[in-house]
N, CA, C and O atoms as CSV, one atom per row, in Angstrom:
chain,resi,resn,atom,element,x,y,z
A,1,UNK,N,N,1.262,-1.328,-0.241
A,1,UNK,CA,C,-0.145,0.171,0.032
A,1,UNK,C,C,0.832,1.248,0.093
A,1,UNK,O,O,1.829,1.160,0.809
A,2,UNK,N,N,0.544,2.402,-0.735
A,2,UNK,CA,C,1.544,3.965,-0.700
A,2,UNK,C,C,0.860,4.129,0.553
A,2,UNK,O,O,-0.215,3.809,1.062
A,3,UNK,N,N,2.222,4.941,0.938
A,3,UNK,CA,C,2.310,5.833,1.689
A,3,UNK,C,C,2.810,7.213,1.367
A,3,UNK,O,O,3.863,7.502,0.799
A,4,UNK,N,N,2.317,7.636,1.609
A,4,UNK,CA,C,2.232,9.256,0.923
A,4,UNK,C,C,2.975,10.625,2.413
A,4,UNK,O,O,2.061,11.105,3.083
A,5,UNK,N,N,3.996,10.976,2.691
A,5,UNK,CA,C,4.406,11.727,3.409
A,5,UNK,C,C,3.948,13.204,3.006
A,5,UNK,O,O,4.067,13.714,1.892
A,6,UNK,N,N,3.388,13.789,4.175
A,6,UNK,CA,C,2.860,15.351,3.263
A,6,UNK,C,C,3.308,16.296,4.399
A,6,UNK,O,O,3.665,15.704,5.418
A,7,UNK,N,N,3.358,17.552,4.429
A,7,UNK,CA,C,3.240,18.495,4.873
A,7,UNK,C,C,2.919,19.600,4.878
A,7,UNK,O,O,3.087,20.024,3.735
A,8,UNK,N,N,2.470,20.490,5.623
A,8,UNK,CA,C,1.110,21.248,6.009
A,8,UNK,C,C,1.195,22.780,5.345
A,8,UNK,O,O,1.798,23.373,6.240
A,9,UNK,N,N,1.017,23.475,4.606
A,9,UNK,CA,C,1.856,24.640,4.283
A,9,UNK,C,C,1.179,25.816,5.262
A,9,UNK,O,O,1.728,26.916,5.331
A,10,UNK,N,N,0.204,25.586,5.863
A,10,UNK,CA,C,-0.559,26.035,7.184
A,10,UNK,C,C,0.447,26.232,7.594
A,10,UNK,O,O,1.301,27.018,7.186
A,11,UNK,N,N,0.475,25.204,8.867
A,11,UNK,CA,C,0.900,24.912,9.802
A,11,UNK,C,C,2.075,24.146,10.866
A,11,UNK,O,O,2.193,23.997,12.082
A,12,UNK,N,N,3.038,23.676,9.328
A,12,UNK,CA,C,3.574,23.004,8.957
A,12,UNK,C,C,4.063,21.549,9.687
A,12,UNK,O,O,5.201,21.146,9.924
A,13,UNK,N,N,2.545,20.834,9.986
A,13,UNK,CA,C,3.065,19.999,10.557
A,13,UNK,C,C,3.033,18.701,9.558
A,13,UNK,O,O,2.859,18.997,8.376
A,14,UNK,N,N,3.155,17.490,9.816
A,14,UNK,CA,C,3.783,16.440,8.846
A,14,UNK,C,C,3.244,15.313,9.164
A,14,UNK,O,O,3.432,14.809,10.271
A,15,UNK,N,N,2.051,14.427,7.684
A,15,UNK,CA,C,1.016,14.047,8.129
A,15,UNK,C,C,1.278,12.394,7.045
A,15,UNK,O,O,2.198,12.414,6.228
A,16,UNK,N,N,0.733,11.597,7.124
A,16,UNK,CA,C,0.849,10.315,6.757
A,16,UNK,C,C,-0.247,9.776,5.953
A,16,UNK,O,O,-1.150,9.264,6.615
A,17,UNK,N,N,-0.396,9.768,4.565
A,17,UNK,CA,C,-1.286,9.141,4.052
A,17,UNK,C,C,-1.414,7.898,3.359
A,17,UNK,O,O,-0.956,7.773,2.223
A,18,UNK,N,N,-2.058,6.882,4.009
A,18,UNK,CA,C,-2.246,5.775,3.137
A,18,UNK,C,C,-3.254,4.736,2.572
A,18,UNK,O,O,-4.038,4.000,3.171
A,19,UNK,N,N,-2.907,4.951,0.713
A,19,UNK,CA,C,-4.098,4.783,0.023
A,19,UNK,C,C,-3.664,3.510,-1.012
A,19,UNK,O,O,-2.534,3.024,-1.070
A,20,UNK,N,N,-4.589,3.178,-1.644
A,20,UNK,CA,C,-4.554,1.835,-2.407
A,20,UNK,C,C,-4.674,2.472,-4.093
A,20,UNK,O,O,-5.124,1.677,-4.918
A,21,UNK,N,N,-4.284,3.862,-4.581
A,21,UNK,CA,C,-4.439,4.882,-4.994
A,21,UNK,C,C,-3.773,5.647,-5.119
A,21,UNK,O,O,-2.917,5.646,-4.235
A,22,UNK,N,N,-3.606,6.903,-6.280
A,22,UNK,CA,C,-2.421,7.741,-6.116
A,22,UNK,C,C,-3.323,9.214,-5.758
A,22,UNK,O,O,-4.494,9.448,-6.058
A,23,UNK,N,N,-2.419,10.035,-5.068
A,23,UNK,CA,C,-2.675,10.847,-4.060
A,23,UNK,C,C,-3.373,11.827,-4.845
A,23,UNK,O,O,-2.905,11.952,-5.977
A,24,UNK,N,N,-4.728,12.834,-4.470
A,24,UNK,CA,C,-5.739,13.501,-4.897
A,24,UNK,C,C,-5.372,14.778,-4.493
A,24,UNK,O,O,-4.285,14.871,-3.922
A,25,UNK,N,N,-6.016,15.759,-4.655
A,25,UNK,CA,C,-5.995,16.822,-3.956
A,25,UNK,C,C,-6.743,16.961,-2.719
A,25,UNK,O,O,-6.436,17.617,-1.723
A,26,UNK,N,N,-7.762,16.253,-2.929
A,26,UNK,CA,C,-8.614,15.733,-1.592
A,26,UNK,C,C,-7.938,15.805,-0.936
A,26,UNK,O,O,-7.750,16.801,-0.236
A,27,UNK,N,N,-6.991,14.258,-0.887
A,27,UNK,CA,C,-6.257,14.094,-0.025
A,27,UNK,C,C,-5.633,15.082,0.870
A,27,UNK,O,O,-5.740,15.284,2.080
A,28,UNK,N,N,-5.135,15.490,0.186
A,28,UNK,CA,C,-3.605,16.417,1.106
A,28,UNK,C,C,-4.569,17.955,2.235
A,28,UNK,O,O,-4.188,19.125,2.267
A,29,UNK,N,N,-5.183,17.664,2.612
A,29,UNK,CA,C,-6.048,18.483,3.914
A,29,UNK,C,C,-5.486,18.138,5.401
A,29,UNK,O,O,-6.035,17.361,6.182
A,30,UNK,N,N,-4.692,18.620,5.562
A,30,UNK,CA,C,-3.659,18.771,7.347
A,30,UNK,C,C,-5.163,18.178,8.102
A,30,UNK,O,O,-6.355,18.421,7.915
A,31,UNK,N,N,-4.673,17.603,8.700
A,31,UNK,CA,C,-5.533,16.557,9.953
A,31,UNK,C,C,-5.877,17.395,11.276
A,31,UNK,O,O,-6.803,17.348,12.086
A,32,UNK,N,N,-4.738,18.176,11.143
A,32,UNK,CA,C,-4.258,19.081,12.342
A,32,UNK,C,C,-5.321,20.243,12.416
A,32,UNK,O,O,-6.251,20.294,13.220
A,33,UNK,N,N,-4.995,21.254,11.344
A,33,UNK,CA,C,-5.486,22.892,10.527
A,33,UNK,C,C,-6.879,23.043,10.312
A,33,UNK,O,O,-7.756,23.789,10.746
A,34,UNK,N,N,-6.781,21.707,9.172
A,34,UNK,CA,C,-7.846,21.322,7.889
A,34,UNK,C,C,-7.718,22.433,7.078
A,34,UNK,O,O,-8.691,23.154,6.859
A,35,UNK,N,N,-6.445,22.687,6.530
A,35,UNK,CA,C,-5.808,23.568,5.379
A,35,UNK,C,C,-5.784,22.671,4.459
A,35,UNK,O,O,-5.561,21.483,4.688
A,36,UNK,N,N,-6.035,23.201,3.219
A,36,UNK,CA,C,-5.825,22.208,2.051
A,36,UNK,C,C,-4.158,23.061,1.333
A,36,UNK,O,O,-3.536,24.113,1.480
A,37,UNK,N,N,-4.037,21.468,0.345
A,37,UNK,CA,C,-2.799,21.717,-0.482
A,37,UNK,C,C,-1.547,21.980,0.090
A,37,UNK,O,O,-0.863,23.003,0.067
A,38,UNK,N,N,-1.209,19.989,1.028
A,38,UNK,CA,C,-0.777,19.991,1.691
A,38,UNK,C,C,0.997,19.471,0.505
A,38,UNK,O,O,1.056,18.524,-0.279
A,39,UNK,N,N,1.766,20.154,0.718
A,39,UNK,CA,C,2.898,19.540,-0.157
A,39,UNK,C,C,3.824,18.378,0.282
A,39,UNK,O,O,4.447,18.231,1.334
A,40,UNK,N,N,3.727,17.466,-0.998
A,40,UNK,CA,C,4.526,15.753,-0.778
A,40,UNK,C,C,6.179,15.868,-0.536
A,40,UNK,O,O,7.025,16.425,-1.236
A,41,UNK,N,N,6.357,14.931,1.059
A,41,UNK,CA,C,7.369,15.516,1.167
A,41,UNK,C,C,8.327,14.205,0.058
A,41,UNK,O,O,7.675,13.432,-0.642
A,42,UNK,N,N,9.912,14.160,0.080
A,42,UNK,CA,C,9.955,13.239,-0.978
A,42,UNK,C,C,11.183,12.796,0.194
A,42,UNK,O,O,12.064,13.448,0.755
A,43,UNK,N,N,10.679,11.072,0.263
A,43,UNK,CA,C,11.195,9.978,1.032
A,43,UNK,C,C,11.549,9.041,0.414
A,43,UNK,O,O,11.215,8.984,-0.770
A,44,UNK,N,N,12.453,7.838,1.070
A,44,UNK,CA,C,12.219,6.237,0.316
A,44,UNK,C,C,12.574,6.155,1.073
A,44,UNK,O,O,12.713,6.952,2.000
A,45,UNK,N,N,13.060,4.374,0.844
A,45,UNK,CA,C,13.114,3.368,1.638
A,45,UNK,C,C,14.673,2.259,1.090
A,45,UNK,O,O,15.034,1.749,0.029
A,46,UNK,N,N,15.143,2.306,2.334
A,46,UNK,CA,C,16.931,1.603,2.200
A,46,UNK,C,C,16.238,0.230,2.312
A,46,UNK,O,O,15.174,-0.040,2.869
A,47,UNK,N,N,17.487,-0.941,1.343
A,47,UNK,CA,C,17.071,-1.737,1.457
A,47,UNK,C,C,18.852,-2.674,2.035
A,47,UNK,O,O,19.936,-2.146,2.284
A,48,UNK,N,N,18.637,-3.479,2.052
A,48,UNK,CA,C,19.506,-4.051,3.118
A,48,UNK,C,C,20.397,-5.037,1.855
A,48,UNK,O,O,19.779,-6.038,2.217
A,49,UNK,N,N,21.080,-5.449,0.991
A,49,UNK,CA,C,21.511,-6.306,0.720
A,49,UNK,C,C,23.245,-6.309,0.333
A,49,UNK,O,O,24.000,-5.344,0.217
A,50,UNK,N,N,23.551,-7.917,0.177
A,50,UNK,CA,C,24.924,-7.728,1.016
A,50,UNK,C,C,25.666,-7.246,-0.953
A,50,UNK,O,O,25.122,-7.226,-2.057
A,51,UNK,N,N,26.978,-6.970,-0.506
A,51,UNK,CA,C,27.795,-6.757,-1.735
A,51,UNK,C,C,27.488,-8.118,-2.546
A,51,UNK,O,O,27.015,-9.244,-2.393
A,52,UNK,N,N,28.436,-6.734,-4.119
A,52,UNK,CA,C,28.251,-7.987,-5.213
A,52,UNK,C,C,29.493,-8.222,-5.496
A,52,UNK,O,O,30.037,-7.632,-6.430
A,53,UNK,N,N,30.121,-9.099,-4.754
A,53,UNK,CA,C,31.963,-10.004,-5.602
A,53,UNK,C,C,32.230,-10.198,-6.612
A,53,UNK,O,O,33.234,-9.659,-7.076
A,54,UNK,N,N,31.203,-11.313,-7.615
A,54,UNK,CA,C,31.217,-11.554,-9.030
A,54,UNK,C,C,29.762,-11.449,-9.783
A,54,UNK,O,O,28.606,-11.532,-9.368
A,55,UNK,N,N,30.110,-11.318,-10.559
A,55,UNK,CA,C,29.145,-10.686,-11.351
A,55,UNK,C,C,28.104,-11.849,-11.754
A,55,UNK,O,O,28.532,-12.519,-12.694
A,56,UNK,N,N,26.836,-12.255,-11.270
A,56,UNK,CA,C,26.251,-13.103,-11.984
A,56,UNK,C,C,26.034,-13.613,-13.430
A,56,UNK,O,O,25.477,-12.780,-14.145
A,57,UNK,N,N,26.358,-14.835,-14.050
A,57,UNK,CA,C,25.837,-14.525,-15.696
A,57,UNK,C,C,24.192,-15.207,-15.086
A,57,UNK,O,O,23.629,-15.878,-14.221
A,58,UNK,N,N,24.000,-14.193,-16.651
A,58,UNK,CA,C,22.587,-14.585,-17.437
A,58,UNK,C,C,22.297,-15.057,-18.208
A,58,UNK,O,O,22.787,-14.948,-19.332
A,59,UNK,N,N,21.375,-15.769,-17.879
A,59,UNK,CA,C,21.094,-16.550,-19.089
A,59,UNK,C,C,19.513,-16.403,-20.184
A,59,UNK,O,O,18.552,-17.167,-20.272
A,60,UNK,N,N,19.740,-15.399,-20.722
A,60,UNK,CA,C,18.682,-15.279,-21.806
A,60,UNK,C,C,18.193,-15.932,-22.744
A,60,UNK,O,O,19.134,-16.498,-23.300
A,61,UNK,N,N,16.961,-16.251,-23.388
A,61,UNK,CA,C,16.011,-16.897,-24.265
A,61,UNK,C,C,16.076,-18.720,-23.607
A,61,UNK,O,O,16.048,-19.272,-22.507
A,62,UNK,N,N,16.131,-18.946,-24.424
A,62,UNK,CA,C,15.833,-20.622,-24.414
A,62,UNK,C,C,17.288,-21.190,-23.542
A,62,UNK,O,O,17.431,-21.434,-22.344
A,63,UNK,N,N,18.208,-21.274,-24.630
A,63,UNK,CA,C,19.526,-21.499,-24.273
A,63,UNK,C,C,19.494,-22.811,-23.842
A,63,UNK,O,O,19.982,-23.054,-22.739
A,64,UNK,N,N,18.884,-23.944,-24.675
A,64,UNK,CA,C,18.887,-25.078,-24.421
A,64,UNK,C,C,18.036,-25.588,-22.952
A,64,UNK,O,O,17.757,-26.785,-23.019
A,65,UNK,N,N,17.586,-24.939,-21.688
A,65,UNK,CA,C,16.582,-24.958,-20.863
A,65,UNK,C,C,15.232,-25.590,-20.505
A,65,UNK,O,O,14.703,-25.658,-19.396
A,66,UNK,N,N,14.725,-26.105,-21.868
A,66,UNK,CA,C,13.738,-26.380,-21.591
A,66,UNK,C,C,12.402,-25.983,-22.248
A,66,UNK,O,O,12.324,-25.188,-23.184
A,67,UNK,N,N,11.931,-26.266,-21.987
A,67,UNK,CA,C,10.237,-25.287,-22.366
A,67,UNK,C,C,10.084,-24.376,-22.263
A,67,UNK,O,O,9.273,-23.811,-22.997
A,68,UNK,N,N,10.807,-23.664,-21.244
A,68,UNK,CA,C,10.682,-22.471,-20.631
A,68,UNK,C,C,11.599,-21.300,-20.376
A,68,UNK,O,O,11.414,-20.208,-19.839
A,69,UNK,N,N,12.791,-21.955,-21.007
A,69,UNK,CA,C,14.450,-21.032,-20.854
A,69,UNK,C,C,14.516,-21.194,-19.660
A,69,UNK,O,O,14.771,-20.057,-19.263
A,70,UNK,N,N,14.426,-22.259,-18.219
A,70,UNK,CA,C,14.570,-22.889,-17.670
A,70,UNK,C,C,13.512,-21.841,-16.022
A,70,UNK,O,O,13.541,-22.118,-14.823
A,71,UNK,N,N,12.898,-20.928,-16.601
A,71,UNK,CA,C,11.980,-20.592,-15.634
A,71,UNK,C,C,11.173,-21.378,-14.544
A,71,UNK,O,O,10.837,-21.057,-13.404
A,72,UNK,N,N,10.929,-22.792,-15.455
A,72,UNK,CA,C,10.248,-23.883,-15.226
A,72,UNK,C,C,10.900,-25.152,-14.249
A,72,UNK,O,O,10.681,-26.218,-13.675
A,73,UNK,N,N,11.915,-24.055,-14.587
A,73,UNK,CA,C,13.552,-25.520,-13.713
A,73,UNK,C,C,13.274,-26.721,-13.988
A,73,UNK,O,O,13.049,-27.604,-13.160
A,74,UNK,N,N,13.271,-26.832,-15.218
A,74,UNK,CA,C,13.574,-28.296,-16.116
A,74,UNK,C,C,14.748,-28.025,-16.603
A,74,UNK,O,O,15.322,-28.844,-17.321
């Protein structure tokens, strides 16, 4: 479910909106003061993955791997 981090332009309060669709203007209403037009904050996420020590081989196409290019584990 997408999370949108917003900041109110009137009272500077920060708040989150959880939606199953894109953010609309009607969703940009501050829950603290009721002002509309809150701005979207740029946020992100970090994933931890081990560093790559060697390039992994990439097989494309069928490459002699059966019916579906190896995707069906045959």
